[in-house]
N, C-alpha and C positions, 0 to 999 in steps of 0.2 A: 749234689753237685756244688762246689763253691762258689759263691756270687762273686761276680768279678766286680772290683773296685773300680770306680768312676775317676776320671782323673789322670793326670800325667805324673810319672815318677820324677819329681822335681826335688831336690836336695838343698837345703842352705838355711840361713837365718835371714830373715826381715825384720828390720828395726821400724815399727810402726809407730806412727803418733796417734794414739787412739783419740778418737772425738768426743766431746761432750755428748751425754745422751745416750750411747751405746753401751752396753753391756760388753765386757772383754770378750766373751763368746761369739756374740753378734760381730764384733769388728773382727774377730778371727775368721769367721764364716765368709765375711765380705772379702778380706784378702784370699781365702783358699779359693773362692770362685774367679776372682781376677786372675790367678796364676793357675787355674785349673789344677790345683793340686790333688793328687789322690789323698794325701795324710798331710795332716797340720795340727799343732798345738801351740798355746801359748805359755808364757813362763812366768805368771803371777797374776791374777786378777787384779783388775781396777774397778770400781765401783762406775755405774753410769754417770754420777756425778763427775768423778774424775778423767783426767787426761792426761796424755804423755806418752812415755817411752813404754812400749809394749813389744819385747821380742816375741816373734811367731816363728815356729821351726817347721820347716817342711821336710818330709821324707825322713831321712836316715838321722838327720839333726835332732827329731823330736827324742832320740834314744838319749840325748844328753842334755835334754831342756832342765833337768833338775839342778844341774850346776848353775844355771842362771836364776832358778827359783832360790836357790840358797844364797844368792850374792845380795850384798848390801845396796840399798836404795837410797835415792835422795828426793825430797818433795820439797815443792814450794806452795804453801797454803794460807788461806785466810780464816781465822776464827772469829767467830761473833761472840762477844762476851755478853752475859745477860738474858740468855735465853738458854733452856735444856730442851732437847728434843728427843723423841723416842728411839731415833736410830743414829744419833751422833753427828747428823749433818744436816743440811737443810731441806733435803726431802721428807723428813720425818715429821710428825706432828709436834706441836710445841706443847710440853708438859709443864714448863713453869717459866716464868717471866719475872725478873729482878733487875733492880737498877745497876748498872756498872759505872754510875756516874762517878763514885769514888775510885774506882780504879785507876792507878798512876802509872807511868812508863816505868819508874822504878820499881813498882810493886811485881809489876809483868816481869821484868828481869830477873828479879828475886826468885819468883816462882819456878821460872823458866831453868833456872840452876837446879832446882830440886827435883826437874825431870829430865835431868842429863846424866850420861854415864848407864851404869848398869840397874835397870830399875824393873820391878814386878808390874805387869800389865795385866789386867782382866779382858780377855777377847769381849767384845762386845756381842749381844745377842743377834744383832742383825749383821751376821758374818757367815761364811760358807763352812766353817768348822763343823763337824759332825758330830752328835751323840747319839749313840746307839743306831748309825747308819742315816740319822735324820739330820739334814742341815739346819744350823740354829736357826736363820732367818725365817724358816718354815714354822718352826715353834713360835717364833715370834710373832708371826703373823696371825697365829692363832690365839694371841694373847697369853701364851706360855713360857715362862721364864724359868730355866733352870741354873743349877749352880755351876761356875766355870771356874776352872783352877787357874790360879795367877801364873803367868809364864815370864821367865825372865829374858829382856830384850836390852839391846845397847843402842843408846842415843848419842852418837858420836860426836853430832855437831847440833844444836839447836839456837838459831841466831834470830833475834829479832829484827827484822827489816823495817817496818813500820808499824807506828803506834796512833791509832785515831780514837781519842777518847770520846765519852757520851754516855747516855743511857744503854745504847747498844754500841758499846766500845768494839773497834775491830783492831785485830794484830795481824800483821802479815809476818810469816816465819819462813825459813828456810831450814830444813831438817835432814841430816843423814843418819841413816838408821840401820840395824840388821834386820835380816829377814824376819816375817811374822810381826813386825810392829804395825800397829793399827793407829793410824794419825786422828782419825775419829775419838778414840780413847785417850789420845794427849789432849785434844781440844777440851773433852769433857773433865780430864786431870787437873788442866790449868784452870778452867772455870771453876773447878771445886776448891782449888787452892786458893784462889781470888775471892770466894764466897759469892759469887754470881752466877755460875754455871756457864757453858759455853757448847759451842758446836762448830763443825766445820761449814763454811759456805762455798769454798771453792777450794779445789785440790789437783795440783798437777806434779805428775812424777818426771823429774828432769832426769833422772840418770839411774841406771840398772848396771852394778859391776862397773866395767869400763866404757860403758856406752852413756851417751848424753843426747838430749834431745835434738841438738844440732845435727846429729846423725840419722834422724828419722825421717820416714815420707809418710804424707797423708793418704787416707784413701781416696780422697777428692783429686790429688796429684797422680795417684795411680790411675785412676779412671780417666782423668784426661791425657794420660800419655799412652794409654793403651787404646781407648777409643774404639773403633770396631776392629781393630787389628787383632792378632794372635798373642796369647798369653805369655809367649817366649819374647815378646818386646820388653818385659818387666825383669826379666831374668838377671839383668846387670844389678838391680838393687839388692840382689842376694848376697850374704856373706858367708863365707866357707862353712862346710858341715862340721868342721872342728870349732867354731866360734864360741859356743858355751863352754868349752873346756880350754881356752886359748890361753889361760893362766898357767895352765900346766907344763911342766918342763917336757921338750920332745925327743923322742929316742926314733933312730931312722934304723929298720933292719935290712939286713943283705935278703936279697929274693929267697934264698933257700930257708930261712927262718921265718921270713913272711909267709910263706906258704903254710908251715905248720901253725904258725900264730893264727892265721885265717880261720884253721880249723878248731881252735879253742885249746891249742898246746901252748903251755908255758915254754919259752924258748931262752937258752943261754945268750947273753950279750955282754961283751967287755965294757961298753960304755954305761950300763945300767947305772952303777952308782957314782959316775959323773952328773947323772941327771936327777940324782935324790937321795934319800935315805930309805932304808929298810921300811915297807909299808907304804911309801909314798905313791901318789897315782901319777901317771904320765901319759901324754899323748904318744901314739905310735904310727910312724908311717912305713912306707916301703922306698926302697931306692928310686922308684918312678915317681915319688911325691905323693903317693896315692895316701889319704888318711884312713887307717884300718880300725880305729877304735882307741879307748883307754885301758890301760893295764895297772897293776901294781908291782912293785919291785918286791920279790920274793926271794930270797937266799940266791940273789945273783940273778935271777931268771925275770923275764918279763912274763907276768901272768895275765892272760885276758881276763877284763871285767865286763866290757861292753864293746861289741863289734860292730863295725858298717858291713851290712850284709852284701852291699853291692858297691861298684865304684861311685862317688859322690860327683854329682853333675857341676857342683858348685865348690868344690876343692881345688 
């Protein structure tokens, strides 16, 4: 007999301001309990040291979370120069201490230029990437280091906000980057370029894709708002189920076509090439306004790729 899922069928996206000290999964579980949601998933891990924008997908929205995982990100961070740590951040053991007294603002700006644009970055050992099914951070905790292939990432913007010189110099930076970028690795690479080592002491994700920190709500705010009331009191915070794919062009199908589309069949539609080109992905709605899922343009047809299983309560 199938196990009954605990929680209510709530669909939509919550823009959560992840607090300091919680893992992304712990923050997700707290949000899931507050909304009494049957199904939830987040869209890109933040370390316990990090705070900021963490989109949480509920219900049917989880089917489209990959689109937010793939989105560009923006971070505000503080790097400490003059110390190398095992993890690349302030939580790790200090491995080496060097003076950063000779580092100037001009030198920092010059080094930042070399770390901008398309760069190759070696993922840190303390990361969730897996090798033979084992997360790298678990191997690192056992004192095991394995070879990692460099990956190309794009640093669209790397701006120096503040420079504080000294034996332990500090730089505050604003970074816009592609998915898969490790800010800890950037701090280490900057320290290496300056000859003194470096690590992250503070990190905040200020934006994911089109969403920024001003749109987020904290766990404390959700707790205070709900109090002893029902979880439905919080539903107004949820963005529509199609939020992760909001950047895609939209197509509205007639009810007759929508019927077959819901069954997983490609359907013909005259507006298809006004929405994009062959192979492009599109959002699909029916005339009632209900979000049906995402599809690709395939020889004049709308070919389903990911379907919403039931009417979305937050669409």
